[in-house]
C-alpha positions as CSV (number, residue, x, y, z in Angstrom):
1,M,-9.1,-4.3,-24.3
2,S,-7.0,-4.1,-21.1
3,K,-4.1,-6.9,-20.7
4,Y,-2.9,-5.3,-17.7
5,F,-3.1,-7.0,-14.4
6,D,-0.7,-5.9,-11.8
7,Y,-2.3,-3.1,-10.4
8,T,-1.2,-4.0,-6.8
9,A,2.1,-3.0,-8.2
10,S,1.2,0.4,-9.8
11,A,-1.9,1.8,-11.6
12,P,-2.0,4.1,-14.9
13,I,-2.4,7.6,-14.3
14,K,-6.1,8.7,-14.8
15,Q,-6.9,10.4,-17.8
16,N,-8.4,13.6,-16.1
17,V,-5.7,13.7,-13.5
18,L,-3.0,13.3,-16.4
19,D,-4.6,16.2,-18.4
20,N,-5.0,18.8,-15.6
21,Y,-1.3,17.7,-14.3
22,I,0.0,18.9,-17.6
23,L,-2.0,21.9,-17.6
24,N,-1.0,22.9,-14.5
25,T,2.8,22.3,-15.0
26,R,2.5,24.9,-17.7
27,K,0.5,27.4,-15.5
28,C,1.8,26.8,-11.9
29,Y,5.5,26.6,-12.4
30,A,6.5,29.1,-9.6
31,N,8.1,28.3,-6.2
32,P,4.8,28.2,-3.8
33,T,6.9,29.7,-1.1
34,S,7.8,33.1,-3.3
35,S,5.2,35.9,-2.3
36,H,4.6,37.3,-5.9
37,L,1.7,36.6,-8.0
38,F,2.9,33.3,-9.6
39,G,4.0,31.9,-6.4
40,L,0.7,32.6,-4.9
41,E,-1.0,30.8,-7.7
42,S,1.2,27.7,-6.9
43,R,0.4,28.1,-3.3
44,K,-3.4,28.2,-3.8
45,L,-3.0,25.1,-6.0
46,I,-1.5,23.3,-2.8
47,D,-4.3,24.8,-0.7
48,E,-6.8,23.2,-2.7
49,A,-5.4,19.7,-2.7
50,R,-5.1,19.8,0.8
51,Q,-9.0,20.7,1.0
52,K,-9.7,17.9,-1.2
53,I,-7.7,15.4,0.4
54,A,-8.9,16.3,4.0
55,K,-12.8,16.0,3.0
56,T,-12.1,12.7,1.0
57,L,-9.9,10.8,3.8
58,D,-11.6,12.6,7.1
59,C,-8.6,14.3,8.1
60,N,-7.7,17.8,8.7
61,E,-5.5,19.8,6.5
62,S,-2.7,20.4,9.1
63,E,-2.6,16.5,9.3
64,I,-1.0,16.0,5.8
65,I,2.6,15.6,5.0
66,F,3.3,15.5,1.2
67,T,6.1,12.8,0.4
68,S,7.8,11.1,-2.7
69,G,5.4,8.0,-2.1
70,G,4.5,5.2,0.4
71,S,8.3,4.3,1.2
72,E,9.0,7.8,2.4
73,A,6.0,8.0,4.3
74,I,6.8,4.9,6.2
75,N,10.1,5.8,6.9
76,T,9.1,9.3,8.1
77,A,6.7,7.7,10.5
78,L,8.8,5.4,12.1
79,K,12.3,7.2,12.1
80,G,10.6,10.5,12.8
81,S,9.1,9.0,15.9
82,A,12.1,7.1,17.0
83,Y,14.2,10.2,16.7
84,N,11.8,12.4,18.8
85,L,11.1,9.9,21.5
86,S,12.4,10.9,25.0
87,D,15.5,9.6,26.7
88,F,13.1,7.4,29.3
89,A,10.9,5.8,26.2
90,P,11.5,2.0,25.5
91,R,13.5,1.7,22.3
92,R,11.2,-1.2,21.1
93,L,8.9,-1.4,17.9
94,I,6.3,-4.0,17.1
95,T,5.1,-5.0,13.7
96,S,4.7,-8.2,11.8
97,R,6.0,-10.8,9.2
98,G,3.7,-9.5,6.4
99,E,5.1,-6.1,6.0
100,H,6.2,-4.0,2.7
101,D,10.0,-3.9,2.7
102,A,9.8,-0.1,3.6
103,T,8.5,-1.2,6.9
104,K,10.9,-4.2,7.7
105,E,14.0,-2.3,6.4
106,T,13.1,0.8,8.5
107,A,12.8,-1.8,11.7
108,L,16.1,-3.4,10.9
109,F,17.6,0.4,10.5
110,L,16.3,1.4,14.2
111,E,17.8,-1.7,15.4
112,R,21.2,-1.1,14.0
113,Y,21.5,2.5,14.6
114,C,18.9,3.6,17.2
115,D,19.3,0.7,19.6
116,F,15.7,-0.4,19.0
117,E,14.4,-4.1,19.6
118,T,11.6,-5.3,17.1
119,T,9.1,-7.8,18.0
120,W,8.0,-9.5,14.9
121,I,4.4,-11.0,14.9
122,G,3.6,-14.0,12.7
123,L,1.0,-14.5,10.3
124,E,-2.1,-16.7,10.0
125,K,-2.5,-19.1,7.2
126,T,-4.9,-16.5,5.7
127,G,-2.5,-14.0,5.8
128,E,-3.4,-11.4,8.8
129,L,-1.2,-10.8,11.7
130,K,-1.6,-13.1,14.6
131,L,-3.9,-11.0,17.1
132,D,-3.2,-13.4,20.1
133,E,0.6,-12.9,19.4
134,W,0.1,-8.9,19.0
135,Q,-1.9,-8.8,22.3
136,A,0.5,-11.2,24.2
137,A,3.5,-9.1,23.1
138,V,2.2,-5.5,23.8
139,E,0.9,-6.9,27.4
140,E,3.8,-8.2,28.3
141,K,6.4,-5.2,27.0
142,E,5.9,-1.6,26.6
143,H,6.4,-0.4,22.8
144,S,6.8,3.1,21.8
145,L,6.1,2.2,18.2
146,A,3.8,-0.1,16.5
147,S,3.2,-0.5,12.7
148,F,1.1,-2.9,10.5
149,I,0.0,-3.3,7.0
150,Y,-3.8,-2.6,6.6
151,V,-3.9,-4.7,3.5
152,S,-1.5,-7.0,2.4
153,N,0.2,-6.3,-1.1
154,E,1.1,-9.6,-1.6
155,T,-2.3,-11.5,-0.8
156,G,-5.1,-8.9,-0.2
157,A,-5.5,-10.1,3.4
158,I,-7.0,-7.4,5.4
159,N,-6.0,-6.9,9.0
160,D,-8.4,-5.9,11.6
161,L,-7.3,-2.2,12.0
162,R,-9.9,-1.3,14.9
163,K,-8.8,-4.4,16.8
164,I,-5.0,-3.8,16.5
165,V,-5.4,-0.3,17.4
166,E,-7.8,-1.2,20.4
167,I,-5.4,-4.1,21.7
168,T,-2.7,-1.7,21.6
169,R,-4.0,1.3,23.4
170,Q,-5.4,-0.7,26.2
171,A,-2.0,-2.2,26.7
172,N,-0.1,1.0,26.4
173,P,-1.9,4.4,25.4
174,R,1.7,6.1,25.1
175,T,2.3,3.7,22.1
176,L,2.6,5.7,18.7
177,I,0.7,3.8,16.2
178,H,1.2,3.7,12.4
179,S,-0.2,1.8,9.6
180,D,0.8,1.3,5.9
181,V,-2.6,1.9,4.2
182,V,-1.2,2.0,0.7
183,Q,-3.2,-0.7,-0.8
184,I,-6.6,0.5,0.9
185,I,-7.0,3.9,-0.7
186,G,-9.2,4.4,-3.5
187,K,-10.3,0.7,-3.1
188,L,-12.3,0.7,0.3
189,P,-13.6,3.7,2.5
190,F,-11.0,4.9,4.9
191,S,-11.4,7.7,7.6
192,F,-8.2,8.9,9.5
193,R,-10.3,10.6,12.0
194,K,-12.0,7.2,13.0
195,S,-9.0,5.0,12.6
196,G,-7.5,5.7,15.8
197,L,-4.1,5.9,14.1
198,D,-1.3,8.4,14.9
199,F,0.2,7.9,11.4
200,A,-1.0,6.7,8.0
201,S,1.1,6.0,5.1
202,I,-0.1,6.4,1.3
203,S,1.2,6.1,-2.0
204,G,-0.3,8.0,-5.1
205,H,0.7,5.7,-7.8
206,K,-1.4,2.9,-6.7
207,F,-4.7,4.7,-7.5
208,G,-3.9,6.8,-10.4
209,A,-1.6,9.8,-9.3
210,P,1.7,10.2,-11.1
211,K,4.6,8.2,-9.3
212,S,7.0,10.0,-7.1
213,C,4.1,11.3,-4.8
214,G,2.5,10.1,-1.6
215,M,1.7,11.4,1.8
216,L,1.8,10.6,5.4
217,L,-1.2,11.6,7.6
218,V,-0.1,12.6,11.1
219,R,-2.2,13.0,14.0
220,D,-2.5,16.6,15.0
221,N,-0.8,16.3,18.5
222,K,2.0,14.2,17.5
223,E,5.5,15.3,16.9
224,I,7.9,13.9,14.5
225,E,11.4,14.9,13.6
226,P,11.8,15.4,9.8
227,L,13.9,13.3,7.9
228,I,14.6,15.9,5.1
229,H,16.0,19.4,6.6
230,G,16.3,22.8,4.6
231,G,13.7,25.6,4.1
232,G,11.3,24.4,6.7
233,Q,8.3,23.7,4.0
234,Q,5.3,22.0,5.2
235,N,5.5,23.4,9.0
236,N,9.2,22.2,9.1
237,R,8.2,18.4,8.8
238,R,9.4,17.8,5.2
239,S,11.8,20.3,3.6
240,G,12.1,21.0,0.1
241,T,10.2,22.7,-2.4
242,E,6.6,21.8,-3.0
243,D,5.5,20.5,-6.7
244,A,2.1,22.3,-6.6
245,P,0.8,20.3,-10.0
246,L,2.1,17.1,-8.6
247,I,0.3,17.6,-5.0
248,Y,-2.7,18.5,-7.0
249,A,-2.6,15.4,-9.1
250,L,-2.6,13.3,-6.1
251,A,-5.2,15.1,-4.6
252,E,-7.4,14.7,-7.7
253,A,-6.7,11.1,-7.8
254,V,-7.7,10.5,-4.3
255,E,-11.0,12.1,-4.9
256,L,-11.7,10.5,-8.2
257,S,-10.8,6.9,-7.1
258,N,-13.2,7.5,-3.8
259,D,-16.0,8.4,-6.3
260,K,-18.9,5.6,-6.5
261,I,-16.3,3.4,-4.5
262,A,-18.7,0.6,-3.3
263,A,-20.0,0.0,-6.8
264,S,-16.7,0.0,-8.2
265,Y,-15.7,-2.8,-5.5
266,E,-18.8,-4.8,-6.1
267,R,-17.9,-5.1,-9.9
268,V,-14.0,-6.1,-9.2
269,A,-15.3,-8.8,-6.7
270,E,-17.6,-9.9,-9.6
271,L,-14.6,-10.2,-12.1
272,R,-12.7,-12.0,-9.4
273,E,-15.2,-14.5,-9.1
274,R,-15.6,-15.1,-12.8
275,F,-11.9,-15.5,-13.1
276,L,-11.8,-18.3,-10.7
277,G,-14.9,-19.6,-12.0
278,L,-13.3,-20.0,-15.5
279,L,-10.2,-21.7,-14.0
280,K,-12.8,-24.5,-12.7
281,Q,-14.3,-24.8,-15.6
282,F,-11.3,-25.1,-17.8
283,E,-10.1,-27.6,-15.0
284,V,-6.7,-25.7,-14.4
285,P,-5.2,-27.1,-11.3
286,H,-4.6,-24.2,-9.0
287,Q,-4.6,-23.4,-5.2
288,V,-5.8,-20.0,-4.0
289,I,-3.6,-18.4,-1.7
290,S,-5.5,-15.1,-0.9
291,P,-8.0,-15.4,1.8
292,E,-11.6,-15.4,0.6
293,D,-12.6,-12.3,2.7
294,G,-9.5,-10.6,1.5
295,L,-9.5,-7.3,-0.8
296,A,-11.2,-8.5,-4.1
297,L,-8.6,-6.6,-6.3
298,V,-5.8,-9.0,-5.2
299,L,-5.6,-12.7,-5.8
300,T,-2.6,-14.8,-5.5
301,I,-2.5,-18.2,-6.8
302,S,0.0,-21.1,-6.9
303,F,-0.3,-23.4,-10.1
304,P,1.3,-26.9,-9.1
305,G,3.9,-28.3,-11.6
306,L,4.4,-24.6,-12.9
307,R,6.5,-22.0,-12.0
308,G,5.3,-18.5,-11.2
309,E,8.0,-17.2,-13.2
310,T,7.2,-19.4,-16.0
311,M,3.5,-18.1,-16.0
312,Q,4.6,-14.5,-15.7
313,N,7.0,-14.7,-18.7
314,A,4.5,-16.6,-20.8
315,L,1.7,-14.3,-19.9
316,S,4.2,-11.2,-20.8
317,A,5.2,-12.7,-24.2
318,R,1.4,-12.7,-24.8
319,E,1.3,-8.8,-23.7
320,I,-0.8,-9.9,-20.4
321,A,1.0,-8.5,-17.3
322,V,0.9,-10.1,-13.9
323,S,3.3,-10.5,-11.1
324,T,4.9,-13.1,-8.9
325,G,4.5,-10.9,-5.8
326,S,5.5,-7.5,-4.7
327,A,7.4,-5.5,-7.2
328,C,10.0,-4.9,-4.7
329,H,10.8,-8.4,-5.0
330,A,11.1,-8.9,-9.0
331,D,14.6,-10.1,-8.7
332,Q,14.0,-12.7,-6.0
333,A,11.8,-15.1,-8.0
334,G,10.5,-18.0,-5.7
335,N,11.3,-16.3,-2.6
336,N,8.4,-14.6,-0.7
337,E,8.9,-13.9,3.0
338,V,5.3,-13.2,3.3
339,L,3.9,-16.3,2.1
340,A,6.6,-18.2,3.9
341,A,5.3,-16.7,7.2
342,M,1.7,-18.0,6.3
343,G,3.2,-21.3,6.3
344,F,3.2,-22.0,2.7
345,D,6.2,-24.8,1.3
346,K,8.8,-23.3,-1.2
347,E,7.1,-25.2,-4.1
348,T,3.7,-23.6,-3.5
349,I,5.5,-20.1,-3.2
350,A,7.5,-20.8,-6.4
351,N,4.5,-21.6,-8.3
352,S,2.6,-18.4,-7.1
353,V,1.3,-15.9,-9.4
354,R,-0.3,-12.5,-8.3
355,F,-3.2,-11.2,-10.5
356,S,-4.3,-7.5,-9.7
357,F,-8.1,-6.6,-11.0
358,N,-9.6,-3.2,-11.6
359,V,-12.9,-1.7,-12.4
360,A,-11.5,-0.8,-15.6
361,H,-11.3,-4.5,-16.8
362,T,-14.4,-5.9,-18.6
363,S,-15.7,-9.4,-18.6
364,K,-13.9,-10.1,-22.2
365,D,-10.6,-9.1,-20.6
366,I,-11.1,-11.6,-17.7
367,D,-12.2,-14.4,-20.3
368,L,-9.1,-13.7,-22.3
369,L,-6.8,-13.8,-19.1
370,A,-8.5,-17.2,-17.9
371,Q,-8.3,-18.8,-21.2
372,T,-4.5,-17.6,-21.9
373,V,-3.5,-18.9,-18.5
374,C,-5.2,-22.4,-19.2
375,N,-3.5,-22.4,-22.6
376,I,-0.2,-21.8,-20.8
377,Y,-0.6,-24.3,-18.1
378,K,-1.2,-27.2,-20.5
379,E,2.0,-26.3,-22.6
380,Y,4.2,-25.7,-19.8
381,A,3.0,-27.3,-16.5
382,R,5.2,-30.6,-15.5
383,P,3.6,-33.4,-13.3
């Protein structure tokens, strides 16, 4: 029985991925840039990983830069692009109030150190960025960089990637467009080729790879300045000795997560509806914050009269894991900039809890979660 409902923050390593990772760390320990037999074995493992990822995510092998995770990928896309701009390009970035901290903080860095101006776009009540505001902004001023989160890690709201890219390209074809696609990989189909994006950031531990691995997909004709200089690995786009076993583990996790992806998603959607149905059946007062058409794996709910932190801690005491929002804000209970940007009041935000479902969950897991939430609410809620 699984009592872990925080898959949005991190997923356990897939067993097959872990087994092969351990085996490969023993077998392929040589530096992949070495020209001897052992180095060539490590290089072969990386080449195979690139092939797997390219096939699964519909990109060219040359478009993959391996990173330490999603945050580094986001920083590389935005800073690397900013550093590479011509002297005549406008120092202007457009993004939304619904972004991950890696994007927000990078935008602030560019403002502080690179004379950038950031256009911040608001959110709809359902969590998506306001398309009309985005369109007005890109039509009014030229932006060299654009960045938006595909799926909200706070609510599961899904931005209209195709429309955002289309609007941005029509306003200025030269704008470099990046998307944080961390929460979509392994959950819904994603084609980098068809996306129209210039950059896409991905984090491995969200879909069953070990932590400290991720990647940035970079359109072949786009140049970026590397953030890490050194030996010139990865075509001089990210220096540092490559970890062949870790990279292969990332590729395997991508491949496995996309196997039977439609059936897996349908199953998770059923589990989500079961949970919501049980809350109604048990007459637990609640307000669903996540949109109905959002990613089924993410469900943010506010329980009136009960602080989210209290619900989280009470569930944790019963060995059930949920969160009160992004793990990046774990030390800021009751403060959620994304929910505030959606227009929710402080009380609703303070009472919110995020549940993350996975195909590994069973109906019994959901029943236990709902019953426990009900018991905690009856015990701790205040009028």
